[in-house]
N, C-alpha and C positions, 0 to 999 in steps of 0.2 A: 204261609207258615202259621202254625198255632202258637199264639202268644198268651202268657200269663197263667198257665195251669199251675196249681189247682185253684188259684184265685182266693188266697187267704186274706182276710180283712186286714187292711193297713199296709199291704205289700205292693199295691198298685199305684201309689202316689210317691212323689219325691224324685230326686235326681237319678237314683239308681234304676228305677222302673222306666223313667223317660229315656235314659241312655240305652237301656236294654232294647227298647223298641227301635230306637234310631239305628243301633248297630245291626239289628235284624234286617232292616230295609237296606241299609248301606252295604252290608256284606253279602246278602243273598240275592238282592235285586227282586224282591217280592213285589207283587202287585195287589195281592189280597192278604188280609190278616184275619184269622179266626180268633176273635177275642173270646176266650174260653175260660169258664170258671165252674165251680161245683157248689151245690147245695146238698145238705144231708137229710136223709131219713134214718131212723135209728137202726133198723134191720131190713132185710129183704122182704119182710112180711109186715112192715109198718105202713101206715096209710097217711101219715102227715109228713110233709116236706118242709123243713125249717129254713126256708130261703131268706127270711128277713133277719136271721140271727147270725151271730158269730159261729163259725169262722168265715161264712160267705162274704165276699166283698160287698161293700155298700153300693147302693144305686148310683151315688155320686162317683164312686170309683169306676163303675162301668161306663158312665157317661164320659168321664175324663179319658179313659182308655180309647173309647171310640173316637172322641174328638182328636186325640193325639195321632191315631192311625190315619184318620182322614187328613190331618195336617201334613202327614208324611206322604200323601198321595196314594194311600191305600184304599181299596174297597174293603168293606168290613162284613164279615159273617159273624153275627152274635150267636154264641153257642153256650147256652146254659145247660149244665149236665147234673143229673142226680147221682149221688153216691150214697153208700150205706156207711153209717158211722162205725159199725162194728167190723168194717174191713171186707165184708162180702161184696163181690163184684156185682155191679148193678144189673148185669145180664141175668142174674138169678132172682130178681124181683118178680114175685108171682103170688097167686092166691088160688083158692079152690075154684074150680070151674062152676060149681053150683054153690050158691050162697048157703052158709050154715050159720044159724044163730050163735052169737057170741064170738064168731071168727071174723077176721078182717076180710073185706070183700074188694073185688075189682072196682066196683062203682065208687067206693070210698077213696081208693087210691087215685083213680082217674079224676075224681073231683078235685083233690089236692094238686095233682099234677097239672090239670088245666089251669087252676088258679096261678100256679107257679109259672107256667109258660106264657100265659096271657100277660102277666105282670111284665115280663121281659120283652114280650112282643110290643107292648106300649113304649118301652124305652127304645127298642129298635126303631120304631116309627118316629119317635121324638128326635132321635139322633141321626136319622137318615141312613141306618144300616142297609146295605144293599141286599143282604141275605140274612135269614134267620134259620137256624137249625133247631127243629122242634124235638129232637131226641137223639140219644147216642147209645148204640150197642145195647138196646133194651130187649135182648133176645127172647126172654120168656114172655114178654108182652106183645111181641110182633103179631101174634095170631089174633089179637083182640081188634079186629079190623074196624068194627063199628065205633069203638071208643076212640081209636086213633083218628078216624075220619072226623069225629066230633071235635077232637083237640085241634086239628088243622082248621076246621071251620071256625072255631072260636078265635083262633089266632088271626085268621083273615078278616075278622070283624074289626080288628084294631091295627092291623099291620098290612101295608099295601105292597111290600117288597117281595122278593123271591123267597120261597119256602122250600126247605129240604129236610130230609130225615137221614141220619147216619146209621145205617144198619151195621152189624158186626161183620167181620170177615167170614166168608163162605155162606152168608145168609142172604145174599142179594135175591135169590130166587124164592125165599121164604116169605117175603113181604108181598101181600096181595093188594095193597092199597097205594102203590106207587102213583097211580093216576091222580091221587089227591094232592100230591106235591108238585112243585115246578121242576126240581132237579133231583135225580136219583144219586145217592152218595153212599159210600161204604168205607170201612176201615180196611186198608190194603196191606195188612201185615202178613204177606205171603212169603214162603221160603224162597230164597234167592234163586234156586234152580227150578222154580215152579211158576214163574210169572207168566210165561207164554200160555201154559195150560189154563191158568186161572183167568187170564184175559179172554181166552177163547170161551170159557164157561160164562163169564159175565156178559160178553157180547151176545150170547144166546139168550140170556135173560132180557137184555135190553130190546131184543127184537120184538118183544110183545108190547113195548111202550114207545111212544114218540116223545122221549124226554132226554135232555142232556144228562151227562154223567160226570161226576168228579169223585176223586178219593178224598173224603173229608178228613181222613187220617191216613198216614203211612210214614214209615220210618224204621230205623234200626239202631239199637244201642251200639256204641263204639266199643265192642267187646268181642273177643274171640268166641266163635261158636254162635253168636247172635244172628248172623245172616240165615242160618238154618231154621231159626224159630224167633223171628223178630218181635213177636208180640209178648215174649217172656222177658219182662224187665228185671227179673231176679235170677236169671240163669247164671251159672258160674262161668268164669273165663277172665283172662287178663285183659286190661284195656288194650284196644286195638283200633287206631284210626284207619288202618288199611281195611279192616273188616267192614267198617261202616261205609267207607268210600266205595268199596267194591259193590256193596249192596245197592247204594244209590246209583252207581253206574248201570247195574243190571236193571233195576226197577225203572228208572227214568228212560233208559234206552229202549226197553220193551214197550213202555207206554207211548213213547214218541212215535212209534210205528203204527199206533192205533188212533186214527183221527177222532174217534168217538170219545176218547179220554180227554176231557176238556181241561183238566188241571188237577192239582194236589193242594191240600192244606196239610203240609208236612208236620210231623210231630217230633219235637216241640221246642219252644224257645221260652224259657222262664223269665219272670219279671226281675228276678235277682240272678245275675249271671255269676258263674265261677270266674276266678281270675284267669285271664287268657294264658298266662304263663303255665298254668296247671292243666291246660286242655288235654295234653297227652295222657294225663293220669285220670281224666274223667271218663267213666265208662257208661254214661247215660245217653239218652237220645239226642240231646242238644248238640248241633254241629258247630257251635261257636268256637272259632280258633282251630278247628280240626280240618283234616284233608277233605272231608265231605262238603265242607263249606264252599270250597272252590268248585266242586262238581255241581252242586246245586245252582250256584250262580251261573256257571257255564251253560247249563241246560235252560235255566230261566231266561238268561239274556238272549240266547239263540232263539228261543220261542217268541220272545217279545219283538225280535227283529224280523220274525216271519220265516 
């Protein structure tokens, strides 16, 4: 499960955050936790990532979250993510293909991004994280193969664990540098009735690589209509536990029939949970106290038992 998003400074410590992670493990039967947080750049065309500043969680908060997850028997994937402060989705981060004087450049951005990622790679090494995700849904950057290979190489100089990159949905075949990472991963927000076709497509992509595969993100809001477009967190519709549960039944059931799908980092479980008595009125991705919670635990427990 993905824990802690978006990772706002000051929210990862204290009894509420500790209890949140305990409940996640207890209720879902997870074996991996993706400790996930964001750092901001001003716009999609800015070249400086402000990862040492508010609102990003502090390094000590990251270390504490990893330590707590390990203490609960979890393996940890550390997942630092870049967002844009103006609300633009990070998939649109991009620059001119040819450098132009006085305009921001790819080289400037990748220099800042490498500094950002190496910083957390050192923490991942220090805290014994089993996996590090070096990027998330950076669609407009995916074609910059040389730069991404350099990022991975810089990370490997300080981190000895497993490295993955989380491409966006439908983009599995667009990344040409999968051989540089240890695990191929993507965001699996596919329509409820399209999972078989998308799994067929992804399997075709994987045939070119001798790499394990996981869904680094996947999930669905508990909202009427969301199973048809699970990546849309703002779609209209009344709260519906049944819609979310049915989506998980379809997604996990389809994936279970594919031995090459090695697992999920489901989306998501916040550091501050809503009151369980209000679960039926909550229409977000978190399954806490909802019908999907039992579905996830059933699938995870069965998989753990072989």
